[in-house]
C-alpha positions as CSV (number, residue, x, y, z in Angstrom):
1,M,33.2,188.0,123.5
2,R,34.1,190.1,120.5
3,I,32.5,193.4,119.5
4,E,32.9,195.2,116.2
5,F,34.7,198.4,116.8
6,R,32.5,200.5,114.6
7,K,29.4,199.5,116.5
8,V,30.6,201.0,119.8
9,G,28.8,204.2,120.7
10,K,29.5,207.1,123.0
11,D,27.1,205.8,125.6
12,A,28.6,203.3,128.1
13,N,27.7,199.7,127.7
14,S,28.3,197.1,130.4
15,F,30.1,193.8,130.1
16,E,30.9,190.8,132.3
17,L,33.0,187.7,131.7
18,K,33.7,184.9,134.1
19,D,36.3,182.2,134.2
20,K,36.3,179.8,137.1
21,E,36.4,182.1,140.2
22,L,37.4,185.3,138.4
23,T,35.1,188.0,137.1
24,F,36.1,190.7,134.6
25,S,33.3,193.3,134.4
26,G,32.8,197.0,133.7
27,S,31.8,199.3,130.9
28,F,33.1,200.4,127.5
29,R,32.4,203.5,125.4
30,R,33.8,205.3,122.4
31,V,35.9,208.3,123.4
32,S,37.1,209.3,119.9
33,N,36.9,208.0,116.3
34,S,39.6,205.4,116.9
35,I,39.6,204.9,120.7
36,V,37.3,202.9,123.0
37,R,37.7,203.2,126.7
38,L,37.2,200.2,129.1
39,D,36.6,200.9,132.7
40,Y,36.8,197.5,134.5
41,K,37.1,195.6,137.6
42,L,38.9,192.3,137.9
43,E,38.0,190.3,141.0
44,G,38.0,186.8,142.4
45,K,40.4,184.1,143.3
46,L,43.2,182.4,141.4
47,L,45.5,179.5,142.3
48,H,49.0,180.9,142.2
49,S,52.5,179.7,143.1
50,C,54.2,181.7,145.9
51,D,57.2,183.6,144.7
52,G,59.0,182.9,148.0
53,C,58.5,179.2,148.6
54,A,56.8,178.0,145.3
55,E,53.8,176.5,147.2
56,D,50.4,177.0,145.6
57,F,48.0,179.3,147.4
58,E,44.8,181.1,146.7
59,L,45.5,184.6,145.4
60,K,42.6,187.1,146.0
61,I,42.3,189.7,143.2
62,C,40.3,193.0,143.4
63,E,41.6,195.5,140.9
64,E,39.9,198.4,139.2
65,S,41.5,200.2,136.2
66,S,40.9,201.5,132.8
67,L,42.5,201.1,129.4
68,D,42.0,202.3,125.9
69,V,41.6,200.1,122.8
70,S,42.7,201.6,119.5
71,D,41.3,200.7,116.1
72,G,44.6,200.5,114.4
73,R,48.0,201.9,115.2
74,Y,48.0,204.3,118.3
75,N,50.3,207.3,118.0
76,G,49.7,209.0,121.4
77,D,51.7,209.0,124.7
78,D,49.4,206.8,126.8
79,I,50.9,203.4,127.6
80,D,47.6,201.7,128.6
81,V,46.5,201.2,125.1
82,I,45.8,198.0,123.2
83,E,46.0,198.2,119.4
84,T,43.6,196.1,117.3
85,F,44.0,195.6,113.6
86,D,41.0,193.4,112.7
87,G,38.2,195.9,113.6
88,F,37.1,194.0,116.7
89,I,37.5,194.4,120.4
90,D,38.2,190.9,121.9
91,F,37.1,191.1,125.6
92,D,38.3,187.5,126.2
93,E,41.8,188.3,125.1
94,I,41.9,191.5,127.2
95,F,40.6,189.5,130.2
96,Q,43.3,186.9,129.9
97,S,45.9,189.6,129.3
98,E,44.9,191.4,132.5
99,V,45.0,188.1,134.5
100,E,48.5,187.4,133.2
101,S,49.6,190.9,134.1
102,V,48.5,190.3,137.7
103,K,50.2,186.9,137.8
104,S,53.5,188.4,136.6
105,D,53.8,190.5,139.7
106,Y,55.4,189.1,142.9
107,H,52.9,187.4,145.2
108,Y,53.7,185.7,148.5
109,C,51.7,183.2,150.7
110,K,50.8,184.0,154.3
111,N,53.7,181.9,155.6
112,C,56.3,183.8,153.6
113,I,54.8,187.2,154.5
114,E,55.1,186.2,158.2
115,N,58.7,185.1,157.7
116,F,59.5,188.4,156.1
117,K,58.2,190.2,159.2
118,E,60.6,188.3,161.5
């Protein structure tokens, strides 16, 4: 789903994208001439390899956050900003980026968590 940056208004609009067992949903609105804010929730299940034993397990995700999308180069101090240079906000790309961000963290299966406790 792509939305033209200039068509986003100050009133919040909702969105929802699904991929297998994951849902990326929330709202977006313009907060300045060049910034759109996304308030979102990423939830569902994802097959992931344990960082302890490398066995595949079902990772449950339930994260809420927000980020800003800049129409062009961003010159502020905030680090949660995605710069776009084609005049569009690509929600599919943001969805995949957030999933990859979750996957890049360390995640352990139940067996490894139990072994760490011993």
